[in-house]
N, C-alpha and C positions, 0 to 999 in steps of 0.2 A: 504493500500500500504506500509506504514511504517513497518508494522508487517512482510510483505513478504520480504522486504529488510533486516530487522533485521535477519530473519531466514536464508536468503541466506548468509549474512555476517558470521553468526555463522557456517554454513556448510562449507563455504570456509576456515574459520579459522581452523576448525577441520581437513579439508583435508590438509591444510598447515602443521599443527602439525604432522599428520600422515606421510606426505612426508618427513618432517624434521627428524623425528625419524627413518624412513626407510633408508634415506641417511646416517645418523650417524651409523646405525646398519651395513650396508653393507660396508661403506667406512672406518669406524674406528674399530668397534668391531670385524668384521670378515675379516679385511684386510689380516692378516697373513694366515688365513685359506684358503681364496680364492687364495692367491699367491702360496700356497702349492699344489693346485689341479693339478693332472697330466696333465690335458688337458689345463691348463692355462699357455701358454708359453709367454704371453705378457711381464711379468716382466723379464724373461730370455732374450727375444729378446731385450728389452730395455737396459738391462745390456750390451749386446754384440754389441749394435749399437752405443756405445760411447767409446772413448779411455779409456784404463785402464793403469795406469802408471807402471813403473818398480819396482821390488824388487831387492835390491843391497846388496852384502855382505859388511862386514866391510872394506875389502881391495879392494873395488871398482869393483867387478865382478858382471855382470848382471845375476840374477838368474831367473827372470821371466819378460817377456815383451810381448807386443801385436803387431801384424802386420795386416795391412789392407788386406782383402780378395779380390782378383781381379777376381776370378771365377764368371761368371754370374750365377744367379739363387740361390745363397747362401742365407740362412735364416738370416744370421748375417753378420756384416761388419768387425769383427775383430777376429783373431785367437790368442789364448794365447799359448806361447811357453816357454820352460824351457831349456836354453842353457847348463846347467850343468847336465841335466838328473836326475839320481837317487841321486846325491850327496846331494841335499838339499830337496829332495821330502818330507821327514817327518818333515821338519820345514816349508818350504814355502807352501807345499801342492799343490793343483791344483784348477783351476777355469774352469768349463766346462759349455757348453750350456745346456746339458741335464742330467748330472750326478753329479751335486752339486759342492760345493766349500768347501775347507778344509784349516786348519792350518792358516798361516799368510794371505793367500789369502782371507780367510773368515773373520778373526778378523780385518783386515785392509782394507776391501773392500771399506768402505766409503771414506777413504783417497785416495785410488788408483783410484776411479772413480770421485773424485772431489766433493763428496757430503757432506763434513763437513761444518759447519756453517762458519768457517773462510774462507774456499775456496770459498763458495758462495758469501760471502761479498766482497772478493778480486776480484771476477769475475764481479761484477756489473759494474766496469769501462769499461769492455770490452763487455758490453751487446750488443752494436750496432756495434762492430767490426766484422772482418771476422773470427778471430780465436776463436773458441768456445771449445777448448780443455782445460778443467779445471782439468784434471787428476793430481794426486799427485804421489809421490814416497815414498818408505819406505826403510830405510837402517837398516840392521841388525847388531848385535854385533858379529855374527859368521863370522869367517874368512874363505875364500875359501881355502887358503893354509893349514890351520890347519885342516879343514874338510877333505881335500884330504889326509893329513897325517894319520888321524884316519882311513879313509876308506882303505888306502893301508896297514896299519898295521894289521887291523882286517881281511882283505881279505874275503874269503868265510867261515868264522867262525862265528857262531851265537853268538852275544854278543853286547855290547855297550861300547862306550868310551865317556866320558863327561869331558870337561875342563871348569873351571870357573875363572873369575877374583876374587881373594879373597876379595878385599875391596869393590867391587861394586855388585857382583853377576851376572855380565854380562856373558852370555854363549859364550865362544870362539870357542868351537867345541862340537857337539852333534850328534854322528853318531851311527846308529844301522844297523846291517846286519841280515836278508835281507832287502832291500829297494825295490823301484819300479820306473818305468819310468813315470813321470807325463805327458810327451808328448803323450804317448799312451792313457792315460785316457782323455786327452783334444783333442783327434783326432776328427775332424769334421765328420768322418765316424762313426755314432752313433753305428751301429752294432758291428764294430770292437772294439770301446772303451768299450762298454758294455760287450763284451766277455772277454776282458782283465781284466776289473774290477771284473767280476764274478770269474775269475780264481784267482785273488788276494784275494778275500774274502773267498775263500774255502781253501786257503793255511794255514795249521795249524801253521805255523811260524809267522803269523800275519804281513806280510810285510807292510800293510797299517797303522799299528800302529807305532808310534815312541816309540819303546820299551825302550828307554833310560829314558822316563818320563811317559809313559803310561802303563808300566808293572812293576811288582815287583818280586823279587827272594830271596831265602834264602841267607843271607849275610855271613854265616860262621863267622870266627874270626874277620872280619872287624867290626862286631857289638860290639866287646870288647871295642872299643873306647867309645861307648855310655855307656856301663856298667861301665867302669872305671870312666867316668865323673860322672855318677850317684852315684857311691860309694864314690868318693872323695867329691862331693858337699854335700852329705847327712851325711858325717862324718862316714860312715860305714867302710871305709878303709883309710889308709894313706900310704905314701911311706915306712913307717916302718912296715906295716903289712906283715906277713909272713905265708907261708903255707908249710906243710911237703912235702917232695918229695915222691910221690906215683903214682902208675899206675892206680888205680881205687878208686872210692868213691861211696858209696851207699847213695843216698839221702833219706830223710824221705818218708814213705808211700810206699816203694817198696823194692824188693830184687834185682832189676836189676841195676848194677853199671854203673856209668858214667866213661868213660875213656878219657885219653888224645889222641890227634891225633896219630895214628899208634900204640897205646898201650904203648907209652913211659912213663917212670917215670919222673915226672916233679914237681918242687916246688921251693921255695925260697921267697924273698921279692917281692914287687909289680913290681919293675923294671925288675926282672928276669923272673917272670911268664908272664909279658907282652912281654918281648923280645922273649921268647920261645913260646909264645902263648899257654900256658897250658890251658886246658879246665876246669879242676876241680876247681881251685880257682875262676873262674868267675861264675861257677855254684853255688858255695858256697856264693859268694857275693850276688847273686840274692835271694837266700833262706834266707840269713841273713837280707837283707833289708825287705823281706816280700812282698806279692803281692801288697798291696796298695802303699807302698813307691816306690817299683821298677817301678810300672806302672806310678806313678806320675812323677818321675824323667826322665824316658825314654820319656814320652809324651812331656816333655819340649823341646825336639829336633824336635817337629812337627810331630812325629809319630802318626798315626791315622787321620791325616788331609791331604786333597788334597794339593799337592804342589802349591804354589802361583805363578806359571809361567804364562806369558802372551800368552799362547797357549791353545787350547781347550782340555777339558776332561783329566786333569792330574790325575794320580793315587795317592793313599795314601799308604805310608808304614804302616805296622801293626806288632803288637806283639801278635796277636791272642786274643781269647776270655778269659776273666778273671772271668767270672761269677761263676765258681766252682773251681777256681784255689787253694783255701785253702785246697781242698781235692785232689789236683793234683800237689803237690809240685815238684815231679820229672819233670813235664813239665815246671814249673817256672825255675828250675835249668838249663834245656836245653836252655831255652830262654836267659839265662844269657850269654851264649857263642855263640849265633847266630844260634841256630838250632830250631827244633820243628816248631812252627808257626811264627817265625820271618820271615818277608818278607820285603825287602827294595827295593825302586826304585833306579836304578843307579844314576839318577840325585841327589837324596836325599843323597846318600853316598858321592858324590862329595861335596855337601853342608856341610856334616859332617866334611870332611877334611878342607874345607874352614873356617868353624866355629872355629875349633881348631887353625887355622892359623890367624884368625881375632880377637883374644883376647876374644873368646867366643861369638861373635856376629854373628848370622846367617842372611845373606842378602837374600832378595827375588831374585830368578833368573829371568832373562829376556832376550829375543832375539831381541826385537825391540829397536834399539838405537834412531832413529829419524824419523820424518815424515816431508815431504816437499811438498810445493805446486808446481804448474806446472812451475813456474819461478825459482824454487830452493830455495825459502825462507822457513825458518824453521817454521813449524806449532807448533811443540813441540818436546822436547827430554825427554827420560825416565830418571827420577831422581832415583838414588839408594835409596833403602828403606830397613829398618831393618824389618825382620819377627819375629825372636825369639832371646832370650838371654838364651840359654839352660844351660850354664855353666859359672862359674865365671872366671875372668881373671887369677886368680891364678891356677885354674884347667886347663885352656887352656895352660898355661905355662908348667905345669907338663906333660900334654899329649904331648905337642910338644917335650919335652925332651925324653919322652918314645918312641915316634915315630922316633926320630932321632936315638936312640939306635937300634930300629928294622932295620932301613935302613943300619946302619953301621956294626952291629954285630948280628942281629937277623934273622928273617925269610925272610927278603927282601935283605939281604946282597949280595946275588948272582947276583942281576940283576938291582938294582935301582940306582947305583952310576952314577952321572951326569957328562957330559963333563965339563972340566974346574974346577972340584972340587967344583962345586956349592953345598952347603949343602942341603940335602933333608930329609924330614920326611915322614914315610910311615907306613902302617899297611896292612898286607896280610890277606887273608881269603880263606879257602877251605870248601865250604858248602857241606857236605856229604848228599846226597839225598837217598841213598840206605839203606835198613834195614839190620839187621844181616843175614849173609849168602847169601845176594843178590849180583849181580855183582856191582862192584864199579861204582858209578855215582855221580859226584860232579860238582859244579860251582866253577870257579877260580876267585878270586877277588884281587884287590889291590886299596887302596886309598893313595894319596900322595900329598904333597905340597912342594913348593920351591920358593925362597931360604928359608931354615928353619929359618934363623936369620932375614930375612926381607921379609916375604912371599908376592908373587905376583899372583901365579897361583896354583890352585888345580885341581887334576885329579882323576877320578874313572874309572877303567876298570873292566868289568864283562864279563866273557866268559862262555857260557852255556856248561854244560857237556853233549854233544850229542854223544860222542863216547868214546871208551876205552882210547885212547891216552890222551884226555883232562881230563877225570876223574881220570887218574893215576897221573896227575901232581898237584902241589900245586899252590896257588895263586902267590907266589913269583916267581916260575919257569916259569909259563905260562903268567900271566898278568903283572908281574913286568917289563919285557923288553919293553912291549908296553907303559907302563906309563913312563918309562925312555925316550923312544924315543919321546913321546909327549912333555915332558918337555924340552928335548934337542932342539926340533924343535922350540918351542915357544921362548926359550931364544936365539936362533940364530936370531930370528926376533926382539925380544925385550930384549936385554941383561939386566941382573940385575944391579941395581945401586951399585957401589962399595962404601962400607962404609969407 
């Protein structure tokens, strides 16, 4: 009898172990896989059966909120709505019952639904109360008024505008056109929402992407800020360096000359060639530095790394493949002045301007300022954080002086002077995309910061060359007025401190 009991005990123990392993396999190892199954709507229903807190702009405007559904027969109890429509779509994103969750709605979902550890602990005291709404709220660094200014300035022109707080990296505005209406994606009519989302996905302009931080473009002469910083810090050039005035220069390994913009004759010391944005001197700086040193110093700016913003899937700026560049020095020369395979993210170019303004320190950009529980108590706030130190303070001072000269008497003089005489520093860029003999096609850029003597805000404007009118203009003429009006608008809200 004892033997039978022992065998039964062993069998029961084995079955218990099998059951334990099976439960762990399905409940832990394959939880995410099961939740992702198209037919499994329990997680989504559970998500939409509890309150979800609001997302709010820095100036107090509600950007996303949930409302109870009163219609009988609905699968879920709450409807997510977006009062500002397209204005914050590519930052806030959307939260839907059947078509996924994106952007801040995705990254801050746990706070918004009350699922963080702190919120759960704070909710224990209300465990037996009537109110079981533990949802939290999220406040952004982005201002509704500045976002509207950027949208109105860009209009229906493809491009991006980004404004940053120089000292913290906080994003004040980040707008790209085209955008989309998240209310239509969050429509409870699944077929209508799916049709709209499919239309957006097939649009070659990528309206579902935040092109300001998820796309990259040829930067043109704005890239000369990086090349100048690299040349100064490496000792390749100084303010006393000088170049002859010439219309073309033939780099090594080719018979095809490099020319200045418009075929102009250009030369002089570093101040003069930066002011006039000559191409040839910056091509020669890159070649003189050589592939290894040029790549090393440019990468100090964070090029080739995804931008460290608190939003999903950021792009990385690039200067192209360097594997065989020793045998392709003409390509290295072109990368020295922002052409060939140079591709910069608009947000990154705003960070470049902010770095020059911030004594050579590059801050991590962020859009989430603070998280709150249901009672308005702070869960946490984002602390500004340094990402890179790409240039010395001395070099940042030199670049500031050079960019002030560009604003006052160089390629930006036409369009960047600020209201009230606030001093501003700038660098323009016209990225030529067409080959020889092809129709003119170029992107227009400007980066700027102000006040130049006590910097607070940096801005980058990129306008895509989608038509002849845009392509025939320079960065100063086309992007400059937009940067000026963005800076004028922010200083109307937050006047600079008088020294």
